[in-house]
BADRENGU-278089 format. One line per 8 residues: number of its first residue (from 1); their letters; for each residue x, y, z of N, C-alpha, C. Coordinates in steps of 0.02 Angstrom, whole numbers. Each point is the difference from the previous one (the first is absolute). Example, Ala and Ser with C-alpha at 12.3 -4.5 7.8 and 13.67 -1.06 7.14 Angstrom:
! BADRENGU-278089
1 = as = 660,-284,390,-45,59,0,45,60,0  -18,53,-36,42,59,3,-39,55,37
This chain:
! BADRENGU-278089
1 = mrpirlri = 2812,790,-7018,81,24,-12,-30,42,-42  101,151,-18,36,39,-16,61,66,-11  100,308,-181,70,3,15,38,31,-53  6,47,3,34,35,-50,41,57,29  46,23,-32,40,56,24,-1,56,-46  1,57,27,6,62,-43,74,13,-9  17,64,-6,68,17,-16,49,-24,54  57,-24,-21,49,-26,45,59,47,-3
9 = litslvlv = 8,35,55,53,51,0,67,-29,-8  14,-57,35,67,-29,-2,17,-36,-65  -48,-15,-40,15,-35,-62,-16,45,-62  -18,62,10,-14,44,-53,-51,-25,-50  -55,-27,27,-52,-23,-46,-42,61,-21  -25,-6,-60,-38,58,-31,-71,-21,-11  -49,33,26,-69,-16,-14,-21,26,-66  -36,-49,-40,-27,19,-62,-71,-27,-5
17 = aagaggwq = -37,29,-46,-68,-22,-10,-3,-69,-34  -50,-42,19,-6,-66,-30,-70,-9,-22  -37,50,-9,-69,-5,-24,-46,-13,55  -66,-10,-19,-52,-7,52,4,-66,37  33,-50,-30,-2,-66,28,53,-12,52  47,42,13,51,-13,46,46,59,11  56,-11,31,49,54,8,69,-30,-8  52,42,-7,64,-27,-21,57,39,31
25 = llpsdrae = 54,-35,16,65,34,20,54,-24,-45  44,44,-18,58,-21,-39,59,-12,46  24,-66,2,55,-16,47,68,21,-27  47,-4,45,69,15,-22,26,-60,-35  63,3,-26,32,-53,-38,6,-63,41  3,6,65,8,-59,45,-49,-53,-13  -62,18,-18,-52,-49,-8,-11,-23,-72  44,22,-46,-12,-12,-69,33,-67,-20
33 = qkpitvgt = -35,-53,19,22,-68,-24,-69,-36,-14  6,-56,-35,-61,-34,-19,-39,-26,60  -62,20,9,-42,-20,56,-18,-72,-2  -8,-31,57,-28,-67,7,-77,9,2  -35,-33,-39,-75,6,-1,-33,-55,42  -40,20,49,-36,-47,43,-76,5,-19  -31,-56,-18,-69,1,-16,-42,-27,56  -59,30,9,-44,-20,55,-76,20,-19
41 = tdvvtsld = -45,-39,32,-71,21,-6,-22,38,62  46,15,48,-16,39,56,-29,69,-22  -44,27,46,-30,65,-13,24,49,54  21,57,-16,19,50,46,-60,44,14  -25,-2,65,-59,35,21,13,74,9  59,14,29,17,68,16,74,8,6  28,59,-13,70,14,13,11,31,68  -52,9,37,4,29,67,-6,-58,51
49 = pagaydag = 50,-8,43,-1,-54,49,-59,-2,45  -34,59,10,-59,-2,45,-61,-23,-37  3,-12,-63,-58,-20,-40,4,-64,-35  45,-44,22,7,-66,-34,21,-55,47  -34,-54,-6,18,-57,42,-9,-62,-47  43,-3,-53,-5,-55,-47,70,-20,-25  6,-55,-29,68,-25,-22,28,42,-54  -37,23,-48,28,41,-55,29,65,25
57 = swalfsni = -35,34,41,23,64,25,58,-8,46  -3,-49,43,55,-10,51,62,-26,-35  -5,-34,-56,61,-22,-37,41,60,-21  -37,54,-22,33,61,-18,26,35,63  -41,6,51,21,37,62,65,-28,27  10,-68,-3,61,-28,31,62,21,-39  -5,28,-57,56,23,-37,7,77,-2  -54,36,7,1,71,-11,-1,38,70
65 = yqslltfk = -34,-31,49,-2,33,65,43,-40,50  17,29,54,33,-35,56,-49,-2,58  5,-54,40,-27,-7,68,53,1,47  -14,13,63,53,-1,52,38,-68,1  -40,-52,-14,31,-69,1,-20,-35,-66  34,-53,-14,-14,-42,-57,19,-72,13  -18,-47,-45,20,-68,7,51,-22,-49  50,-35,22,47,-33,-46,-34,-62,-30
73 = pgsvtpvp = 19,-22,-59,-30,-60,-29,-4,-59,45  -60,-28,10,-9,-60,39,4,12,75  9,59,23,6,16,71,-69,14,33  -6,-20,63,-64,18,34,11,58,49  61,27,4,17,53,44,20,64,-40  -37,55,11,19,59,-36,66,32,20  32,34,-48,62,35,14,-7,71,-17  43,46,27,-10,70,-15,12,17,-73
81 = daarscaf = -39,47,-24,5,25,-67,12,77,5  -56,36,5,2,73,11,24,15,71  -7,-47,45,22,9,68,71,-26,8  35,27,50,65,-27,22,-14,-54,49  -51,7,39,-16,-49,51,-74,9,22  -31,-57,21,-67,0,24,-4,-54,57  -38,14,53,-9,-48,54,-58,20,42  -30,-49,34,-49,14,53,36,33,59
89 = vgtdlrty = -34,46,34,21,32,60,-29,-39,59  42,-28,38,-26,-40,59,-25,-68,-26  -40,-32,42,-22,-69,-16,-78,-6,-11  -36,57,4,-72,-9,-3,-29,5,-71  47,8,-52,-20,-2,-71,-50,54,-19  0,57,32,-45,54,-10,34,63,-28  66,2,2,37,58,-24,59,-27,-44  -1,26,-61,52,-23,-51,33,64,-24
97 = rcelrddl = 67,-2,-2,39,61,-14,49,-16,-57  4,46,-48,49,-5,-55,45,63,-5  62,-9,-16,46,53,-15,9,4,-75  -19,55,-32,5,6,-72,69,13,-25  17,-28,-58,66,15,-32,5,80,-12  60,21,-3,12,72,-10,23,18,-72  -6,-49,-45,26,13,-68,-56,-10,-54  -64,6,19,-53,-10,-46,-28,66,-24
105 = rfpggram = -11,5,-64,-28,59,-32,-54,-19,-52  -54,37,3,-52,-9,-49,21,27,-70  -36,-18,-51,21,20,-70,9,76,-6  -38,38,38,10,74,-7,60,24,35  35,-40,36,60,21,34,-8,9,75  -62,-1,27,-11,14,72,19,-61,42  33,8,56,19,-53,40,-63,-31,35  -1,-67,3,-56,-31,38,15,6,74
113 = tgedvkys = -57,17,38,7,7,72,-55,-49,30  4,0,67,-47,-37,37,-74,18,-10  -7,68,-17,-64,26,-14,-33,-31,-62  42,-15,-50,-25,-35,-59,-26,-68,17  36,-34,44,-24,-67,21,-67,6,37  -5,43,48,-61,10,36,-55,16,-47  12,48,-45,-50,22,-48,-27,-57,-41  45,-43,-21,-18,-56,-45,-47,-49,37
121 = fdrvlaik = 12,-16,62,-39,-45,37,-67,36,18  3,62,20,-61,36,19,-50,3,-56  26,14,-60,-50,10,-57,-29,-67,-21  35,-57,9,-31,-66,-12,-61,-8,47  8,17,62,-53,-4,49,-59,51,-15  20,59,-19,-45,55,-8,-45,-5,-64  32,-23,-54,-35,-4,-63,-52,-59,-2  19,-53,36,-48,-56,4,-26,-24,-68
129 = sdvgprsl = 44,-8,-47,-20,-25,-65,-29,-69,4  -54,-12,-36,-35,-66,-1,49,-52,-25  45,20,-45,48,-50,-28,70,13,23  8,36,53,66,14,30,19,-48,52  60,10,32,27,-48,48,-14,14,72  -50,44,14,-11,22,71,-11,-60,44  -31,-57,-27,-15,-55,44,58,-32,30  62,11,-26,60,-26,31,19,33,65
137 = fttlksvv = -25,62,10,22,41,55,-56,9,51  -38,-49,15,-53,5,50,27,12,70  61,-20,15,27,9,67,36,69,7  12,34,-56,39,62,3,-43,55,27  22,29,58,-36,54,32,26,71,-22  66,7,-1,29,65,-16,72,-8,-22  26,52,-36,69,0,-19,28,67,23  60,-2,28,33,62,22,71,3,-34
145 = akgrtvtf = 17,56,-32,62,11,-29,39,58,32  65,-15,13,46,51,28,64,-8,-38  13,47,-48,60,-8,-39,-5,-62,-42  50,-43,7,1,-63,-36,-25,-60,43  -25,16,58,-32,-54,43,-75,-1,-8  -24,-60,-16,-72,-9,-9,-21,-53,51  -54,17,36,-27,-43,49,-73,-18,-11  -12,-65,-3,-71,-24,-11,-30,-21,64
153 = hlasrdat = -57,28,17,-35,-23,61,-60,-43,-21  -4,-58,28,-49,-49,-19,-54,-4,53  -58,-14,-22,-61,-6,46,0,-63,38  36,-52,-27,3,-63,35,65,-37,-22  19,-50,38,62,-36,-19,-2,-25,-71  51,10,-38,-2,-24,-68,72,-17,-24  16,-66,9,67,-23,-21,9,3,-75  -57,1,-39,4,-1,-71,8,73,-30
161 = fplkvatg = 2,50,40,0,68,-27,63,10,-42  61,-21,15,57,9,-44,-7,-30,-67  -36,-58,-1,-15,-32,-65,-42,41,-43  -48,34,32,-45,45,-39,34,63,-24  46,24,39,38,62,-19,41,-18,-63  24,-61,-3,42,-17,-59,-36,-9,-63  -66,3,-3,-39,-9,-59,-10,67,-40  -36,-9,-56,-17,62,-39,-41,48,37
169 = agsivdrt = -34,-25,53,-42,50,39,46,47,38  62,-15,9,45,44,37,44,44,-49  -19,2,-63,36,42,-46,0,71,19  62,32,-3,6,68,23,-5,51,-58  -42,47,9,-11,49,-54,23,69,24  11,44,-51,23,69,12,-63,41,25  3,24,58,-59,34,33,-19,65,-38  47,26,-39,-14,63,-36,-36,-11,-65
177 = rypadtlr = -8,-67,-20,-29,-15,-68,-61,-42,5  -21,-26,60,-55,-44,7,-51,32,48  -63,9,-22,-52,27,41,-8,-39,67  -16,34,53,-6,-36,68,-64,-41,1  -51,24,-34,-68,-32,12,-31,-27,-65  36,-4,-53,-26,-28,-61,58,-32,-40  -13,-43,-47,48,-33,-39,30,50,-52  58,-10,-14,37,42,-53,-26,-20,-66
185 = agfeadgt = -21,47,-41,-29,-11,-66,57,-4,-52  -14,-29,-55,44,-1,-56,49,-58,4  56,7,-39,47,-54,-6,70,18,28  1,44,47,63,20,31,10,-33,68  62,-11,19,17,-27,65,68,22,23  12,1,64,64,19,24,23,-47,57  46,-41,-13,27,-46,49,80,-3,-4  25,-44,41,73,-1,4,27,-73,-9
193 = gpyiltty = -41,-43,-37,19,-69,-11,56,-8,-49  18,-65,-10,59,-14,-46,-13,13,-74  -64,14,-14,-17,17,-71,-38,65,-6  4,31,-60,-38,56,-18,-48,-17,-60  -60,11,7,-49,-10,-55,0,59,-44  29,-9,-60,9,60,-45,-59,10,-45  -32,-56,-20,-60,9,-37,-52,-50,24  -64,16,-7,-53,-42,23,-64,15,-40
201 = tpgstahl = -25,-55,-32,-63,6,-34,-44,-55,31  -56,21,32,-40,-49,38,-25,-58,-45  8,-58,26,-24,-60,-37,42,-22,-55  57,36,-13,38,-15,-59,74,-11,15  36,51,21,70,-4,9,26,43,59  57,-19,25,38,38,49,74,-8,-14  38,54,2,71,-4,-8,36,26,62  45,-46,27,36,18,62,74,3,-13
209 = vpnpgyhg = 33,45,30,76,3,-2,25,0,70  62,-24,9,28,1,69,5,67,28  -11,8,64,8,64,37,70,2,27  42,40,-28,71,7,24,5,30,69  -55,31,22,2,32,66,-28,-43,53  -16,-62,-15,-30,-47,48,48,-22,55  -23,-2,62,38,-29,55,-48,-42,43  21,-62,11,-42,-45,39,24,-70,-1
217 = aveetggp = -49,-46,6,15,-71,9,27,-31,-65  -19,23,-57,20,-26,-64,74,21,-12  44,-51,-8,71,15,-6,17,27,-68  -34,-23,-52,16,17,-69,-62,0,-42  -17,56,-31,-58,2,-45,20,-24,-65  -49,-27,-38,16,-25,-67,-7,52,-53  -15,-25,-64,-7,44,-55,-74,18,-9  -13,40,-53,-67,21,-15,-50,-58,-11
225 = vdiayfet = -60,8,17,-53,-53,-8,-64,32,-32  -28,-34,-49,-65,18,-29,-50,-51,31  -58,24,22,-53,-43,20,-56,5,-51  -20,-55,-28,-53,-2,-50,-62,-32,34  -54,37,1,-61,-23,33,-48,-26,-54  -28,-61,12,-44,-33,-46,-67,-12,33  -54,8,-41,-65,-6,27,-20,-73,11  27,-45,-38,-20,-71,9,63,-44,4
233 = sdqlaaaw = -8,-61,26,51,-48,2,21,-22,-68  -47,-6,-46,16,-20,-67,42,52,-36  -13,62,14,42,56,-27,72,-5,24  6,-14,66,66,-6,29,36,-62,-30  -37,-56,-9,30,-60,-29,23,13,-70  -42,38,-41,24,14,-68,64,41,-1  6,49,44,59,40,6,62,-43,21  -13,-45,46,54,-43,19,23,-44,-56
241 = kartvdvt = -45,-32,-34,18,-42,-60,35,41,-54  -19,62,-9,30,43,-51,66,30,26  15,-11,65,60,26,34,4,77,-3  -58,31,2,-2,74,9,7,19,72  -4,-51,45,19,10,70,54,-47,16  44,23,47,58,-42,24,-19,-41,62  -47,25,39,-20,-32,63,-73,1,5  -32,-51,30,-74,4,13,-11,-19,70
249 = hrqlppsl = -45,35,33,-22,-16,69,-72,23,9  -43,-49,16,-71,12,12,-36,31,-62  -47,-30,-35,-22,-68,6,-2,-34,-70  41,-46,-10,-3,-37,-64,-56,-53,4  -29,-18,-59,-51,-53,5,21,-61,31  -43,-33,42,20,-65,33,24,-52,-50  -27,-4,-59,20,-50,-50,70,10,-20  24,64,-5,70,12,-19,46,-19,58
257 = iagldagn = -20,16,63,41,-16,59,5,-76,5  -59,-36,-9,2,-71,6,45,-34,-50  6,31,-59,42,-30,-52,72,21,0  23,36,49,68,28,1,50,-60,4  55,7,-31,57,-44,1,57,38,19  21,-13,65,55,37,26,68,-14,-37  1,-51,-37,59,-19,-38,3,33,-69  -51,36,-17,-7,32,-67,54,51,-9
265 = dgvrvnea = 37,-4,-54,51,48,-14,-27,71,-10  29,48,28,-20,67,-8,-51,24,51  -20,-41,48,-48,19,51,25,-16,69  -6,48,46,9,-17,69,-69,1,38  -11,-55,36,-61,-5,35,15,-2,73  -26,49,38,9,6,71,-64,-14,35  -5,-53,36,-60,-18,35,16,5,77  -43,34,37,10,9,71,-65,-14,36
273 = esaairnl = 7,-26,59,-60,-6,41,-28,70,15  -64,7,0,-30,63,9,-63,-6,47  -15,54,33,-61,0,41,-55,38,-30  2,8,-67,-54,33,-34,-59,-46,2  -61,30,19,-59,-39,9,-59,32,-37  -53,-37,-6,-62,23,-35,-59,-17,45  -41,49,14,-59,-12,40,-65,18,-35  -52,-35,15,-67,22,-20,-26,40,62
281 = vfnvrqgs = -11,65,-10,-22,43,55,-76,11,-4  -29,-2,60,-74,7,5,-17,69,31  -44,35,-33,-28,63,27,-53,-15,54  20,10,64,-45,-23,53,-46,58,23  0,56,-33,-44,54,19,-73,-18,-6  -41,30,42,-73,-12,-3,-25,20,-70  -43,-43,-30,-26,14,-65,33,-43,-52  58,-28,16,35,-45,-46,-25,-73,15
289 = pmagtavr = -7,-42,-50,-16,-69,13,51,-33,43  62,26,3,53,-30,38,1,23,73  -49,38,18,-6,20,72,-13,-57,45  -32,-52,-26,-16,-60,39,58,-50,-1  19,-19,60,56,-50,4,-13,-63,-31  -65,-22,-3,-16,-64,-29,15,-1,-77  -13,58,-31,14,6,-71,77,-9,-15  37,35,39,72,-3,-10,26,-74,14
297 = kaiaatvd = -26,-31,52,18,-67,14,-21,-50,-54  -60,14,-29,-22,-44,-54,46,6,-61  24,61,-13,47,7,-55,67,-33,15  23,3,62,60,-34,20,-7,-72,-5  -60,-28,13,-12,-72,-8,-4,-22,-72  -10,47,-46,-9,-18,-70,62,6,-42  42,50,14,56,15,-44,49,-58,-5  21,-16,-58,46,-53,-15,68,29,-20
305 = raaivtgv = 44,8,47,63,30,-12,42,-39,-51  -4,-67,0,41,-44,-41,-20,16,-74  -62,11,-13,-20,16,-70,27,68,-22  6,47,44,26,67,-14,76,-10,-13  33,-36,41,73,-7,-4,21,-33,-66  -36,-53,-17,19,-38,-59,-33,29,-63  -63,19,1,-34,22,-60,15,68,-19  12,47,45,11,68,-16,74,17,0
313 = ydstvdpl = 37,-29,50,68,20,12,51,-51,-21  -18,-53,-33,49,-52,-24,45,-23,56  -25,-4,62,39,-22,55,61,42,18  -3,63,-22,53,47,21,-14,35,64  -57,-16,32,-15,24,66,-20,-61,42  -3,11,67,-18,-54,47,-62,21,39  -44,-48,16,-57,17,40,16,31,66  -39,45,24,12,34,64,-59,-6,44
321 = yslvpqgi = 12,-17,62,-54,-13,48,5,43,63  32,57,-3,4,45,53,25,66,-25  -14,55,41,23,64,-18,77,2,0  33,-35,46,73,2,4,26,-61,-39  36,14,-55,21,-53,-47,55,-44,26  12,-55,-37,55,-43,15,65,39,-6  47,-16,41,67,32,-1,3,60,50  -59,21,24,1,54,49,-15,-28,70
329 = tshttpff = 35,23,52,-7,-28,67,-72,1,21  -20,-52,33,-67,-10,28,-53,-19,-48  18,-21,-62,-49,-21,-48,-38,-63,23  -65,1,-5,-40,-57,14,-49,-11,-57  -44,-48,3,-48,-16,-56,-73,-3,24  -26,51,34,-66,-2,28,-54,-10,-53  6,29,-59,-51,-9,-53,-2,-69,-26  57,-38,-2,2,-69,-18,-31,-41,54
337 = dsypdpdp = 14,18,61,-32,-38,57,-75,9,0  -25,57,-18,-71,10,1,-36,-21,-68  37,7,-55,-30,-15,-66,52,-42,-38  10,-63,18,51,-40,-32,-9,-14,-73  -62,-8,-21,-17,-14,-71,-63,39,-19  -6,19,-64,-61,33,-21,-62,-44,16  -52,32,33,-58,-39,22,-65,41,-9  -26,-2,-62,-60,39,-15,-58,-17,44
345 = erakrlla = -6,-65,24,-56,-17,43,8,35,66  59,6,27,13,38,60,-22,73,-7  23,27,-58,-19,70,-17,-74,11,1  -36,-49,-27,-73,5,-4,-26,-2,70  25,-43,43,-24,0,70,11,62,35  59,27,-8,20,65,36,-48,53,-17  -19,5,-64,-47,53,-22,-71,-13,26  -21,-64,-4,-66,-19,22,-7,14,75
353 = dagvrtpv = 48,-22,41,0,9,70,-4,75,23  29,42,-43,-1,73,14,-62,35,-30  -40,-38,-34,-61,31,-29,16,42,-62  55,-10,-33,17,38,-59,-33,-25,-65  -32,42,-32,-32,-20,-63,50,-5,-55  -12,-52,-40,46,-14,-54,-37,8,-69  35,15,-53,73,12,-5,20,65,31  58,4,32,27,63,25,33,35,-60
361 = rftlahaq = -24,64,-12,29,34,-59,50,55,27  58,-3,-31,51,51,20,48,16,-56  35,56,9,52,20,-47,69,-22,21  37,-25,-49,71,-22,13,43,43,-46  43,40,31,41,50,-38,72,-22,1  38,22,-52,70,-13,-4,32,57,-45  65,6,10,35,52,-42,19,-31,-65  8,40,-51,22,-25,-64,72,-24,5
369 = ggsaapea = 17,-48,-47,68,-23,-2,13,-69,29  54,-28,-16,20,-67,28,-49,-53,-19  -13,-43,49,-47,-52,-12,-65,9,42  -13,65,18,-55,18,40,-67,-19,-34  -6,11,-66,-62,-14,-33,-14,-75,-1  44,-43,-20,-19,-72,2,-7,-25,70  34,28,47,-10,-17,71,-72,15,22  -23,60,-17,-70,21,21,-49,-46,-38
377 = aelreqle = 14,-17,-62,-45,-44,-36,-6,-68,32  60,-24,23,2,-67,35,-39,3,65  8,55,39,-37,7,62,-75,1,-13  -21,41,-49,-72,5,-18,-27,-69,-20  37,-37,-39,-21,-65,-25,-9,-49,59  48,2,44,-4,-47,61,-61,17,45  -9,65,11,-55,21,42,-68,-10,-31  -5,16,-64,-68,-5,-31,-19,-70,-14
385 = atglfevk = 50,-45,-5,-9,-72,-8,-43,-31,55  3,31,57,-36,-24,61,-72,15,-2  -18,51,-42,-69,27,0,-17,42,57  51,16,43,-9,40,60,17,74,-11  36,16,-55,24,67,-10,-9,20,-72  -9,69,-11,0,28,-66,55,57,4  49,-5,-42,59,46,6,4,43,-60  6,66,12,12,47,-55,72,23,8
393 = vvekewte = 42,-16,-51,70,19,2,10,69,-28  38,42,38,13,67,-20,76,10,-8  24,26,-57,70,11,-12,13,75,-2  51,25,34,17,70,0,75,10,-7  19,58,-30,69,20,2,23,9,71  66,-11,14,23,-7,68,-20,57,46  8,61,-20,-11,57,45,-77,8,10  -40,-15,-52,-72,3,9,-24,-59,46
401 = fqkgysqg = 34,-58,-6,-15,-56,43,15,16,73  58,31,12,15,20,69,-50,47,27  -18,50,-38,-48,49,22,-68,-33,11  -19,-47,-39,-64,-31,6,-4,-43,62  52,-40,15,-8,-42,60,8,39,64  40,55,-5,8,41,59,-65,35,21  -44,10,-48,-65,32,10,-57,-50,8  15,-65,2,-50,-50,13,-45,-15,-62
409 = eydaycvs = 22,10,-60,-42,-10,-61,-7,-73,-20  42,-46,26,-3,-69,-18,-15,-45,60  -35,-55,-13,-15,-44,55,58,-47,19  40,-14,-52,61,-41,8,50,22,-52  63,-8,15,53,19,-48,62,-36,16  40,-16,-52,65,-35,7,55,49,-1  43,-6,53,54,46,8,65,-39,20  54,16,-36,64,-33,18,34,44,52
417 = wlpdfpdp = 44,-31,39,35,34,53,74,-20,-2  41,51,-5,74,-13,3,27,31,65  35,-38,42,18,20,63,49,62,-4  -7,44,48,46,58,4,65,-16,42  -9,-52,45,55,-19,40,-16,-72,24  52,-39,12,-9,-72,16,-21,-14,72  -62,16,18,-27,-13,66,-72,-16,-9  -28,-47,40,-74,-15,-7,-44,62,13
425 = dnfvqplv = 24,46,39,-38,61,12,-23,35,-65  42,-6,-53,-16,36,-63,-55,-35,-40  -18,-62,21,-54,-36,-34,-66,6,42  6,32,56,-56,1,47,-23,71,11  39,41,27,-20,68,21,-24,42,-61  32,0,-58,-26,39,-56,-63,-32,-34  -9,-65,11,-53,-34,-36,-64,-8,39  7,-17,66,-59,-9,41,-1,39,65
433 = ggestlhn = 53,43,6,0,43,60,-38,66,-7  3,43,48,-31,63,-6,29,42,-57  -43,36,-38,20,40,-57,27,-47,-54  -28,-57,-10,22,-46,-50,11,33,-68  51,-19,-33,12,24,-68,-48,-33,-49  -36,-52,20,-46,-32,-46,-69,34,1  -12,42,48,-62,41,2,-67,-41,-8  0,-59,34,-59,-42,-9,-49,6,59
441 = gyaseqvd = 11,45,46,-47,12,54,8,-49,59  48,-45,-4,7,-50,54,31,34,62  -24,-14,57,25,26,61,-12,-55,54  53,-13,40,-3,-49,50,44,24,56  -32,9,59,39,18,58,49,-53,24  -20,-64,-10,43,-52,19,65,-1,-45  -13,10,-65,55,2,-45,49,58,15  -30,59,14,41,60,17,42,-14,63
449 = qliestqq = -31,-32,48,33,-14,64,58,-50,-13  -12,-49,-41,53,-48,-13,57,31,-41  -16,45,-45,53,34,-37,41,42,45  -30,36,45,35,41,49,45,-45,48  -24,-58,14,37,-44,42,59,-25,-38  -3,-16,-61,60,-26,-40,52,54,-8  -20,63,0,49,54,-14,42,16,63  -16,-29,55,40,18,60,63,-42,7
457 = yseraras = 10,-48,-42,59,-45,7,53,17,-49  60,19,28,55,12,-42,29,-67,-24  -7,-52,40,17,-65,-20,-62,-30,-34  2,2,-66,-65,-11,-37,-27,-69,8  42,-50,17,-22,-66,14,-52,-6,55  5,49,47,-46,-1,58,-72,21,-19  -5,30,-62,-68,20,-22,-33,-57,-38  31,-57,-8,-27,-52,-45,-70,-25,22
465 = qdfrtlqk = -12,-11,67,-63,-26,19,-58,53,-13  13,61,10,-50,51,-16,-14,-1,-75  50,-6,-43,-9,-1,-71,-43,-61,-18  13,-57,30,-35,-60,-14,-77,7,17  -10,31,56,-69,13,22,-34,50,-47  38,49,-20,-28,51,-46,-19,-33,-64  42,-43,-29,-20,-32,-64,-62,-42,6  -10,-33,58,-58,-41,15,-61,48,3
473 = vvaedvpv = 4,54,30,-56,48,4,-19,22,-68  47,17,-41,-15,24,-68,-32,-57,-41  19,-62,8,-34,-58,-33,-73,-7,24  -12,18,61,-68,-2,25,-44,57,-23  28,57,-5,-38,60,-24,-3,5,-77  51,-26,-32,7,1,-76,-14,69,-31  38,52,24,-6,65,-35,38,-5,-67  45,-48,-5,40,-8,-61,4,-77,-9
481 = lplwqkkd = 10,-23,-59,14,-72,-15,64,-4,-36  53,-28,33,66,-7,-34,-8,-50,-57  31,17,-57,-4,-43,-58,65,-35,-17  54,40,-5,64,-29,-20,57,44,17  61,-31,-3,64,38,5,43,-19,-55  49,39,-20,37,-16,-57,75,14,9  40,-28,-40,71,14,-3,13,61,-39  59,27,6,19,59,-36,45,-17,-56
489 = yvlstedi = -14,24,-59,42,-14,-60,27,64,-31  66,-2,-12,30,53,-36,38,-29,-58  -18,22,-59,35,-25,-63,44,55,-25  58,-21,-26,45,47,-32,37,-34,-57  26,43,-45,41,-24,-56,69,-17,32  39,-41,-36,63,-24,30,51,55,8  -7,56,-34,50,54,6,-14,45,61  -55,-13,38,-14,41,57,21,-36,65
497 = tgsqylsd = 34,37,39,24,-28,68,-41,29,55  -2,-35,55,-35,27,62,-74,-10,4  -27,-35,-52,-76,-6,2,-25,-42,60  45,-39,25,-21,-41,58,-9,42,62  26,62,-2,-6,44,59,-57,54,-9  -32,1,-58,-47,51,-13,-59,-3,53  -26,-60,13,-53,-8,45,12,-60,45  -20,7,64,4,-57,46,-69,-20,25
505 = gtglwrlw = -53,21,-39,-66,-15,22,-35,53,40  36,53,16,-33,58,34,-10,51,-54  -26,59,19,-16,50,-48,61,37,-28  58,-13,27,61,36,-22,20,-21,-72  19,49,-38,36,-13,-66,70,29,10  49,-44,-7,68,24,6,32,9,-70  -23,53,-33,21,11,-70,77,9,-2  29,28,55,71,12,0,42,-66,-4
513 = algrl = -34,-56,13,40,-62,-5,7,-26,-73  -39,31,-45,3,-22,-68,61,29,-37  29,-41,-42,58,20,-42,1,-34,-66  43,22,-44,6,-29,-67,71,-24,-14  7,-61,-22,64,-27,-17,33,35,-58
């Protein structure tokens, strides 16, 4: 899992300088009320939808940009947003057509047309950003725009395509302000979402005000919102305890979450089932110690998820034994079936049988923040205790971490995954399919064939057997090792309303649902 607007003709916003660290817009009186402050440790990789595929960026995108479709809270079926209607043409699931609304205007005052939609999708495919969302559109062959009619031609049957259109990857940009073949530089953005980002300082703050010119699925936008970005969970926890933030979402320390008391006066605790997962990813390129399947299987036979769950996360997460988590259709437990308990002796036999010299030396990387450091330390301790491995832990700032693993700099690395839409496809195709967003070098013709097979069914239950087979294949190849999944926690002060709607475990942030008593 990831927006700013320049001058707004219809709201008479005035652009002013904000120094080297950001940019600023002065809003009209409509937005002049006390903002609600939301605290998070999320990182925004880019303000350009073609250059970000992460939770922090997409949380902003869902408020500042529009896609043709969007999701209502808790729904698995997308509804029109920038579109008036969308549907497959015929029954072969290869042609998808949308009719654009006729009342949408970009901040500069120009009317949105079908050409803007086509341009937005075309540039995602053309730019091919290593950390962008191109991997969601592997079936998209071409886009044709005529007036407000946009037609998507797919290379193969893909019943999940509308779900992908509804994500941040489908954000529509102003074609006159975004380069066709490179990412837009700076801190400017032009979208038509329910909010306008008036000020943005990377890694620090963002200020959003309602967009009075918005038209779409959101019936009523809320008041102004400040987003405060924190480098560490402890910093976010300190801000929450000091009440300098009104709402928190991702990631408070596990110890604080574990000690929450929903009956505590002055605090609202919203706990929701979530499909957020954490994987240990293996770089299977030639030259990496993880290129050998036996090494990956030996690690799978060694890792003790229970110790991670209780020792690192205070039981605020649950062990995960498959790419597809609990709560998502077709979930199975192939890693538990193959590796029910930590078994160092089995790991030793696997390496000996494959002729692998021990100790196996490798790098284990993680991004800064949250509980990533103690998690990596726990993994290193477990692996080195066997005498079979020597682990060098590498910690990087998030954007450097992304760049590093996309270029194959680490042998193994821990990555969290937040679903873009509620379908098992979103845990498979972007993670182990062609053009994987994990960039670990894994390729499997069988996996790609199974993914294509699952995408042909509009009745998603009919894809269950293929998904089960696919999960079994991944457990046999071990390109990734699932570690845990977690619930979603949103905390707010008692004077804030709507915090239960902010997140439903997907990448969407519904800031417009927040209000103040």
